[in-house]
C-alpha positions, -999 to +999 in steps of 0.1 A: +768-583+511+753-618+506+718-607+518+695-599+489+658-601+481+643-619+452+618-591+446+601-562+464+574-584+479+601-605+496+606-577+521+578-583+546+569-587+582+559-622+590+544-631+624+559-660+643+536-689+652+529-690+689+542-725+692+576-714+679+576-686+704+568-711+732+596-734+720+621-705+723+626-691+688+626-655+698+648-662+728+672-680+703+672-650+680+680-627+709+707-651+722+723-653+687+723-615+685+739-612+720+766-637+709+774-615+679+756-633+651+734-614+627+715-643+611+691-669+625+711-697+610+747-684+610+761-719+604+748-720+568+772-710+541+762-687+513+761-701+477+762-677+448+732-692+431+712-710+458+718-685+486+717-699+521+693-728+513+718-752+497+732-768+530+697-769+546+682-786+515+711-811+514+706-819+551+669-823+547+672-846+517+696-869+536+672-868+566+642-879+544+663-906+528+672-918+563+635-921+571+630-942+539+614-916+517+622-921+481+639-893+461+610-887+438+607-849+440+574-853+458+587-846+493+614-819+493+625-790+514+602-768+494+573-790+505+571-769+536+561-739+515+536-759+495+521-774+527+517-740+543+502-725+512+478-754+507+466-753+542+461-715+541+443-716+508+422-748+511+416-754+548+416-719+561+403-701+530+429-673+534+425-647+507+451-646+479+462-612+490+470-624+525+487-656+513+507-637+487+519-613+514+528-641+538+548-660+512+563-630+494+547-637+461+536-611+435+504-595+447+485-596+415+488-584+379+467-553+379+478-518+388+453-518+416+469-549+432+506-541+425+506-503+431+476-491+451+468-520+474+484-516+508+498-545+529+474-564+551+477-552+587+498-573+610+469-583+632+453-602+602+486-619+595+490-629+632+455-645+632+463-663+600+495-677+613+478-687+646+453-707+627+479-728+609+482-763+625+498-795+612+491-816+643+527-825+649+540-844+679+553-823+708+588-809+704+611-801+732+620-765+739+653-753+725+684-755+746+700-721+741+734-730+756+737-762+736+726-744+705+753-717+708+779-743+714+768-762+682+768-730+662+803-721+674+815-756+665+798-755+630+812-721+622+847-731+633+845-762+611+832-741+582+861-716+585+887-745+586+876-759+552 
């Protein structure tokens, strides 16, 4: 099985931002499941070292280059994680315990934090996720039928390689 976790803290419940729900992410997940897919991005191939991120990272790098961004390791696919963490820590003053749980990082070095501390309750995580905002321009809702067609085409091309 190609599904694996980096560490015990990687297995976590993460609330979905309300904007993503409005745009149809949950509907998309349900549609994929109904179509027989078991992953949110079934078109991505698994790489032995880089997991499923390799193709997404390559696509994003090409996308940024097309927008004129230099390849200087300052703006990368991983920048999303940094941006989220920075906003939570600096702007929203989210505790390290909550941020560690949301990002799947180690929850501290002491026995108290790694053994005895329980996860933050989902309601706190939901409120934290709701507070995250990047003031992005409006995005169109997802077209489920077109998405399934694109996934079928991508997986067909992947199998024919």
